[in-house]
BAVO-998969 format. One line per 3 residues: number of its first residue (from 0); their letters; for each residue x, y, z of C-alpha. Coordinates in nm, 3 decimals. Example, Ala and Ser with C-alpha at 12.3 -4.5 7.8 and 13.67 -1.06 7.14 Angstrom:
BEGIN
0	as	1.230:-0.450:0.780 ~ 1.367:-0.106:0.714
END
This chain:
BEGIN
0	piy	8.707:9.488:6.320 ~ 8.465:9.258:6.141 ~ 8.322:9.541:5.930
3	kfs	8.411:9.907:5.902 ~ 8.112:10.138:5.854 ~ 8.175:10.461:5.671
6	dlt	7.944:10.665:5.896 ~ 7.677:10.648:6.165 ~ 7.398:10.639:5.906
9	gve	7.524:10.303:5.780 ~ 7.521:10.161:6.131 ~ 7.168:10.288:6.193
12	tvl	7.047:10.141:5.862 ~ 7.172:9.795:5.959 ~ 7.027:9.826:6.310
15	erf	6.686:9.929:6.168 ~ 6.697:9.622:5.942 ~ 6.774:9.402:6.245
18	asr	6.489:9.571:6.435 ~ 6.245:9.484:6.157 ~ 6.342:9.120:6.214
21	elv	6.303:9.165:6.593 ~ 6.670:9.091:6.657 ~ 6.741:9.424:6.826
24	vkl	6.543:9.701:6.989 ~ 6.611:10.074:7.002 ~ 6.621:10.212:7.355
27	eks	6.518:10.559:7.462 ~ 6.788:10.824:7.480 ~ 6.909:10.896:7.831
30	age	6.954:11.253:7.945 ~ 7.273:11.399:7.803 ~ 7.324:11.128:7.541
33	rdh	7.362:11.225:7.178 ~ 7.252:10.898:7.018 ~ 7.005:10.622:7.091
36	rwt	7.130:10.298:7.237 ~ 7.038:9.956:7.099 ~ 7.024:9.615:7.258
39	hll	6.989:9.266:7.111 ~ 6.700:9.029:7.172 ~ 6.896:8.709:7.109
42	tga	6.862:8.592:7.470 ~ 6.514:8.730:7.532 ~ 6.388:9.064:7.650
45	pil	6.647:9.310:7.775 ~ 6.659:9.405:8.141 ~ 6.600:9.777:8.144
48	pia	6.676:10.025:8.423 ~ 6.405:10.048:8.689 ~ 6.359:10.423:8.658
51	sdv	6.428:10.622:8.345 ~ 6.601:10.958:8.338 ~ 6.280:11.109:8.198
54	art	6.083:11.002:8.502 ~ 6.344:11.140:8.741 ~ 6.358:11.476:8.570
57	sgg	5.983:11.513:8.518 ~ 5.881:11.400:8.867 ~ 5.687:11.101:8.730
60	ssd	5.546:10.836:8.958 ~ 5.803:10.561:9.010 ~ 5.528:10.299:9.059
63	lin	5.379:10.385:8.721 ~ 5.721:10.385:8.557 ~ 5.797:10.044:8.709
66	rie	5.467:9.903:8.583 ~ 5.527:10.039:8.232 ~ 5.882:9.904:8.221
69	tle	5.763:9.564:8.342 ~ 5.494:9.556:8.072 ~ 5.745:9.659:7.805
72	sem	5.989:9.389:7.913 ~ 5.715:9.127:7.913 ~ 5.599:9.239:7.569
75	lal	5.953:9.209:7.429 ~ 5.988:8.864:7.584 ~ 5.656:8.753:7.432
78	rae	5.762:8.884:7.091 ~ 6.089:8.693:7.114 ~ 5.904:8.374:7.215
81	lea	5.657:8.417:6.928 ~ 5.941:8.466:6.682 ~ 6.113:8.152:6.813
84	ikn	5.789:7.956:6.765 ~ 5.755:8.092:6.410 ~ 6.113:7.993:6.327
87	kr	6.059:7.632:6.445 ~ 5.798:7.571:6.174
END
């Protein structure tokens, strides 16, 4: 291993620091999962599942969920592009 964390709190602290720099993003918990998942933004916005577990269990409209997920993905992509532009200065 590159680095051995002593506990989960240490991992989350580092991930929160990366999130403040828009290098990673915290994903919603899926049904039955104990911890949040994280994904990097190094190659642009993450491709998220089309329908979330929340929508399936609550009977939410799949069209609305798809539109929200599309908007979220586009927002993450725009943030990553903006950060790349800032870093080129």
